[in-house]
N, C-alpha and C positions, 0 to 999 in steps of 0.2 A: 734609373728609378730605384728607389730604395724598396726594401721588402715591405715596409709599412704602407707605402703608397700602392704597391701592387696588391696587397691584401685588401686595402680600402676599395680599390677599383674592382677587384673580384667580387667583393660583397655588394657593391653598387650595381654591377652588371647582373649578379644573381638575383637581387631584389627586383630589378627591372624585368627579368624573365618571369618571376613568380607573380608579380603584381597584377598583370592583366588576367592571369588565371583566377586569382582571388576576386578581382573586381567584376569579372564577367561570369561568375559561377552560376550554375544552373539553378533557377529558382524552384524547379520541380522537387529537388531534394529537400528544400525547406518546407514545401507544401506537404510532401509525404511525411516528414517528421511531425508536422503539426497535426496531420490526419491521424497518424498512429498514436500520438499523444492524447488526442481527444477520444480515440477508441479505448485506450487504456483507462482514461479517466471515467468513461461511461461504464466499463466493466467494474471498476472499483466501486462506483456508486451503486451498481446493481448488487454486488457482493455485500456491501455494507448494509444496504436495505434488507437483504435476506437475513444477514446476521442479526440485525436489530430486531427483525420480526421473530427470529428464533428465540432470542432472549426474552422478548415480551411474551411469547407463547409459553416459555418455561416458567416465567413468573406467574402467569395466569394459572398454569397447572398447579403450582405450589399453593396459590390462593384457593383454588378449587379443593385441593386436598385438605387444607385447613378448615374449609367449610363442610367437609364430608361429601363432596360431590365427585365421586370417583370417575363416573362416566365422562364428565366434562374435563376432568384432569387428564384422563387418557386421550381424549380427543385433542387437547392442547399439546400434549407431549407428542402425539402423532404428527401434528403440524410442524412442531419444532424440529423433530427428527427428520422429517421430509425436507425442510429447508436446509438443515445442516448437510444432508446427503447431497443436495443439489450444489451447495457451496463446494463441497469436497470433490464432486464430479467435475466442476468447472476448473478448479485449481487444486490438484492433489497435494501440492506442497504445503497447503494450509493445515494438513493433518497434524503437523507437529507445532503449529503456532500456539503460543500461550493464550489461554482463555482469559486470564486475569493476572495482574502482577500486584503483589502486596509487599509492604515493608513493615518490619517490626523494629522499632527503636527502643532503646532502654535508657531511661533517665536514671542516673546513679542515685539521685536523691528521692525521686518520686515513684519509680516502678516502670512497668512496661506500658507502651502506647502502640496501638496499631493504626496504620494509616493506609 
């Protein structure tokens, strides 16, 4: 037998050994992956809801300040701060996450534009 034939037979035998392992893989690993993925998605939704609420409370505080209602503004800021503290307690890595991203482009003929 030539080396090429031996190599092809070795590959064929190797694939026959691996194939049953892949074909009869444990479905519990797939179920665990789906479960952890849904838990991660649920945590993400909760964090996003809290973050959205904090932004809304901050905007409400600014509106109250514009209207001269300092007590209402302080109450809204307390709620926003509490929500942000909860978010950071759940995931401390978010402490360094950017709050917003902006881009400034310059048009050579027209001047600056912000987006």
